[in-house]
N, C-alpha and C positions, 0 to 999 in steps of 0.2 A: 895713363895717369888721369886724363880728363874724365874718362868713363868712371874711374873710381871716385873722383871728386863728385861727379853728378850723382852717382849712386848713393854716396854718403849724404849729400845734401837732400836727396829725395827721401832717404830713410829718416833723416833728422826732421824734415818738414812733416813727413807722414806721422812720426811719433808725436810731434807737437800737436798736430791736428787731433790725433787720438786722445792725447792728454786733455786738451781743451774740451773735446766732446765728452769725455768721461766726467770731467769736473762739472760741465754744464748739466749733464744728465743727473749727476749726484746732487747738485744744488736744486735742480728742478724737482727731483724726487723728495729731498728733505723739505723744500718749501711746500710741496704738495701734501706731504705727510703732516707737517705742522699746521697748514691751513685746514686740512680736513679734521685733524684732532681738535683744533680750536673751534671750528664750526660745530662739531659734534658736542663739545663741552658747552659751548654757548647755547646750543639747542636744548641740551639736557637741563641746564640751569634755568633757562626760560620756561621750559616745560614744568619743572619743579615749582617755580615761582607762581606760574598760572594755577598749578594744582593747589598750592597753599592758599592762594586767593579764593579759589573756588570752594575749598573746604570751609574757609571762614564765612563765605557767603551762604553756603548750605547750612552751617551751624546757626547763622542769624535767621535764615528762613525757618529752620526747625523750631527755634525759640518762638518766633512770631506765630507759627502754626499751632504750637502747643497752647499759647495764650489765647489764640482765636478759638480753639476747641473748648477751652475752659470758659471763655466768654459766652460762646453759644450755649454751652451746658447751663450756665447760671441763668441766662436770659430765658431759656425754655422752662427751667424750674420755677422762675418767678412769674412768668406770664402764661406759660403753657401754649405759646404761639409756635406753630410749626415752622415759620420762616427762620427762626433761630437754629432749627435743626439742619436747614440747608447749608448754612455756613459751617455748622458743626461737622456734618458728614463730609463736606468738601475739604475741610482742613484735615480730617483724618486721612482722606485719600492723598492729600498733598504730603502729609507726614510720611506715609508709606513710600511715596516716590523719592522724597528727600533722603530717607534712610538707605534706600537701595543705591542711590547715587553716592552717598558717603562710603558705603561698603565697596563699591566699584572703584572709587578713586585710590584706595590703599595708600595712606600716608607713608612717606619715606621713613618715618620714625616709628619704631615698634611700640613705644609707650603710647603714642597717639592712637595706634591701631587698637590697643587694649582699652583706652579711654572711650573711643568711638563705640566699641562693642558694648561697654558698660552703659554708655549713654543711651544706646538704642534699647537695651534691656529696661532701663529706668523709664524711658519714654513709653515703652509698651505697657509697663506696669501702671504708669500715670493714666494712659488712655483706657486701660481696663477698668481702673477705678472710676473714671468719669463715665464710661459706657455703662457701668453697673448702676450708677445713680440715675442715668437717663432711662434705663430699662425700668427701674422702680417707679419713676414718674409716669411712664407710659402705662404702667399697670395700676395707676391711680393710688400708688402708695407713696404719696408726696412726703409724708413725715419721715419715712425711711430714707427717701432720696436726699432730703435736707440733712438728715443725720450723717449720711455718708460724706456730703459736701463739707459739713462743718467739722468733721473729724480731723485730727492732726495728721493722719496718714497721707492724704492728698497734698497738704501743704508741705509736709516733709519731702515727698517725692518731687514736688516742683522745685524746692530749694536744692535738692541734690542734682536735678537736671540742670538747673541754672548754673550751679557751681561747676559742674563738669564742662558745660558749654564755655564758660569763662576761661577755665583752665586750657581747654582745647584751643580757643582763639588766641590766648596769650602765647601758647607754645608754637602755634602755626605762625604767629607774628614774628617770633624769634627765628624760626626756620627761614621765613621769607627774608628777614633782614640779613641773616647769614648768607643766604643764596644771592642776594643782591650785591653784597660785598664781594663774594666770589666772582660774580658776573663782572663787576668793575675790574677785578684783578685780571681775569681772563681777557677782557677787552684791552687792558693796558698791555698785556703780554702779546696780544694779537697785533696791536699797533707797533710794538717794538720789533716783532718778527717781520712785519711788513717793511719797516725801515731797513732792517738788516738785509732782507731779501732784495730790496730795491738797490741798496748799496753794492751788494755782491753782484747783482745783475749788471749794474753800470760798469763795475770793474771788469767783468767778463766780456761785456760788449766792447769795451776799450781794448782789452787784450785781443779779441777777435779782429778788431779793426787793424791793430798793429800787425797781427799774424798774416792777415790777408794782404796787407801792403807789402810785407817782406816776401810772402809767397808769390805775389804777382811779379815782383822784381826778379826773384830766382827763376820763376817760370819763363820769363822773357829771356834770361841768360841761357837756360836749358834749351829753349826753343831754337835759339841761334846755334847752339852747339849741335843739336839734333839735325838741323838743316845742313850744317857743315859735314856731319858724319854721313848723312844721307847722300850727299853729293859724292863723297869718297866711296861709299858703299855702292852707289850706282855705277861709278866708274869701274870698281872691282868686279861687279856682277857682269858688266858688259865684257870685260876682259876674260872672265872665267867662261862666259857663254861662248865666246869665240873659241876658247881652248876646247870646250866640250864639243862644239860643232866640228872642229878639226879632228878631235879624238873619235867622234861618232863616225865621221867619214872614213877615218883610218880603220876603225873596227869593222865597218861594213866591207871595205875593200879586203881586209884580212880574212873575213868570213867567206867572201866569194872565192878568194884564193884557196882557202882551206877546202871548200867544197869542190873546187876544180881539181885540187891536188888529190882529194879522196877519190873522186871519180877516176882521174887519170891513173892514180896508184892502183886502184882496184882493177881497172881495165888492163893495165900493164902487167899486174901480177897474175891476173887470170889467164892472160894469153900464153905464157910459158907453161902454166899448169895444164891448159888444154892440150898443148903439144905433148907434154909428158904423158897425159892420159891417152892421147891418140897413138903415140909410139908404144905405150904399154899395151894397148889393144892389139896392135900389130904383132908385138912379141907374143902376146897370149895366143893369137891365132897360129903361131908357129911353136907352141909350147912342146910339141912332140920332139923337137930338136934340142930342147933344153933339158938340163939335168934337174933332178928334184930340188936341189938347193937353189938353182937359178930361178925355178918357178916360184919358190917361196919368196925369194928376193923381189921378184916381179910383183907378186901380190902385195907385199909390204909397201913397195914403191907406189903402186896405184892407190892403195888405201890412204897413204900419207898425203898424196896429191889431192884426193877427194876431200880429206879433212881440211887441208889447206884452202881449198876452194870454198868450202862451206864457212870456214872461219873468216875469210875475206868478205864474203857476202854478209855474214852477221855483223862484222865490224862496220861495213858501209851502212847497213840498216840502223845500227846503234847510233852512228854519227848523224843520221838524217832525221832522228825523232823530233828534234827541235827546229832544224833548219828547213825541213821539207813537209812539216805538218800542215794540214788543211785547217780552214776556219771552222769554228765550232758550229754545229747545227743540231737539230733534234734527231736523236738516234734511238731507234727501237732496239733495245738490247736483246729482246726475245728473238728477233730476226737475226741479229748478230750471232747469238749463241747457237741458233739452229744451223746457220751456215758453218760455224766451227765444227759442230757435231757431224755434219755431212762430210767435211774434209777429214775428220778423224774416224770415219766409219770403219775403215779397214783395221785400224789399231784397236778400236773398241771391240770388233768381232774377234780379233786374234787374242785379245787379253781376257775376253769374257767379263769385262767389268760391268757392274750394275750402276746406272746413273740415276741421280735424284736431283732434278732441276726445278727450282721455284719459278713461278710466273714473274717475268722480269719487266721493269718499267722502261719508259723512255727518258733519256737525259740529254743535256746539251754537251756535245763532245765531237771529237774528230772521228768519223765513222770508221776510217781505215785503221786508225790506231786502236780503237775499241775491238775491232776484229782481231788485230794482232795480240792485244792484251789477253783476251779471254781464250784465244787459241793456245797461246803459250802456257797459261795457267792450267787449262784443262788437259793439255798434252802432258805437262809435267805430272799432274795428279794421276793420270792413267799410267804413265810410264813407270812411276815409282810404286804403284800398287798392283801391277799386272802379275807379279809372282804370287800374290795372295790367292788362295783357292776361291775365296768369296770376296773379290775385289769390289769396293764401294767407293764411288766418287760423287760428291754432292756440291751443289751450288745454291746457296740460300741468299736472300736479301732482306734486310730490315731497315727501318728508318731510325736514325740516330741524331744526336746533337753534333755540332761542329767539333771535330777533335782538337785537343789542346795543341797538338803538333802543327796545326795549320793556323797561322796568325794573319788572316786576310779578311778584310771586310767586304761585304757585297755578295757573298755566296750564301746559298740557302738550300733547303730541302736535301739534307745530307742522307746518303744511303750507304749501308755497309754490306759488301759482298764477301761471303765466306766460301772459299773453294777448299773442300776437305777431302781427305782420302784416308784409307786404312792401310797404307803401304809401309815402307821400311822406316819412315820418319827420319829424324836426325837429332843430334845433341843440341839442346837449347842455346848453348854458347855459340853456335854457328848461325843463329837467327839473322844476324846482319851480314855475315860473310857471304851467304848465298846470293845476295843482291849485287855483289861486286863483279865486274867483268872477269871472265876466265877463272872463276873460283868454282872448283868442283869438289864435292865431298866423296865421290866414288870414282873408280877408274873407268876408262872408256870401254874396257871389256865387260864391265857390269852393266853400265847404262850409257847409251850413245848420247852425243851432244857436245857442243862447244863451250858450254859454261857461260853463255852470254844472254840466254833467254830471259832470266829473271832480272838482269841488269836493264834490258830493254823495257821490261814491264815497269820497273821503278821509274825509269825516265819518262815513260808515257803517263804514269799516274802523277808524277810531279808536274808535267806540262799541263795536266788538267787540274792543278792545284789541290790534289788529293793526298792521301797517305796510304802506304802499304807496309805491312809487317808480317812476319811469319812466327808460328809457334808449333812445336812438335815434341815428341818423345821417341827415343829409339824403339823401333818395333811396334809403335802404336799409331803411326800415321802422322800427317802434318796438316796444318790449316794455314792457308794464305788469306789474309784479310785485306781487302781494298775498300777504302772509304772515299767516296766521290760526291761532289755536289751535283744535284739534278739540275739546278739553275746555275749556270756557269757562264757568265758573259765576259770573264777575264781570261785572256789567253796567256798562259804561262807567266803568272806573276811570281816574282822571286819571294820566297818566304824568309822571314827573319828567324 
């Protein structure tokens, strides 16, 4: 019950913290967005106001420069003094720069853009008119120059230029006033948003303060409860550890007793079998005195005793795979398989089987059990393919990933060994059955054996944290696949 309360309190406190965090982030995001939007709007308005002011200043400069050009023109025509032309030429250059700046500024109002374009065209016409008069004066045609100056065209152009400048200045003044008003409104909105942001932040900080205070109190209570639970858990662990220690000792004693029993049982069972075999040999030496039926009984008795002896030996060997295994060490599998082939030399010659053996690597394993594993697998392949006129037995090795059937960490460099033959094969539904002790798919008259060899192979592979399986088709041969880690520092870890 206490655990449930603590868990509920922890979840409630955690949910509150998450809610506060989300609200805080939301407020911070909204404030940041509003602040950024306000700053951008203020910046845009200030930029537009500066632009309007600059346009007005440029219009004023343009007006002054036009008057200066006209003044320089008239002074030159009246006096024919070249200093008047210096002011005249400089003002024309200034007019060109001012018009370029006006075009580059691009007023925010489309009608203003059209008026500025019209103004520049009129200014250019006015300049062309005055430049024509100056050229006539330079050509000593003063009367023609004065006639151009006194004509109504130049005056009319100036009036139009002046009128457009006044309209542009008035319009820009209106735009500037409107933008200043918007700037004041945005500033007021910014102040209001700042006050709201400050108020919500204060509320949030106050809420955080209360939450921290409540959380510290709950944390203190939970800490006390955890300490109490830890004490109870520590006592339970110590009690369980003692129980496990007693169980481990009992299990070790039981294993020793089982090993002793297996040894004694095999020894005691082998002794009467040896006597049966011995008396059978004596009777066989006197077979002349026995009838044909009695000789047949004798042969059956000796055969059964031999099978019983082999069966007991295989059972003892099966039981000792895990209990009598050696520590893992680096094992050269090429040497292991070569030894196996030497031991199987007679069977290989009698069956006429053709062998195909890959170059084998070294792995971390129990050398004795590797010898037994590959001996059993090769002997089986030869045995079940020996009736084929072109018997073939192969042993190949490839690098693979860790199989899904082995859920153990710390193993690496996995190798897959495939022992294949083209013998009688078997039905795929018996692929698991063949690895069980005493499971035979054929009678003893067809193929010799106790039916425990592949069971020993599976136990050896499992002790080495590997995986073994079989695949076959009737009449097409069989393949036994063994997957083992080359780097194996774990001795017989139980797989989940």
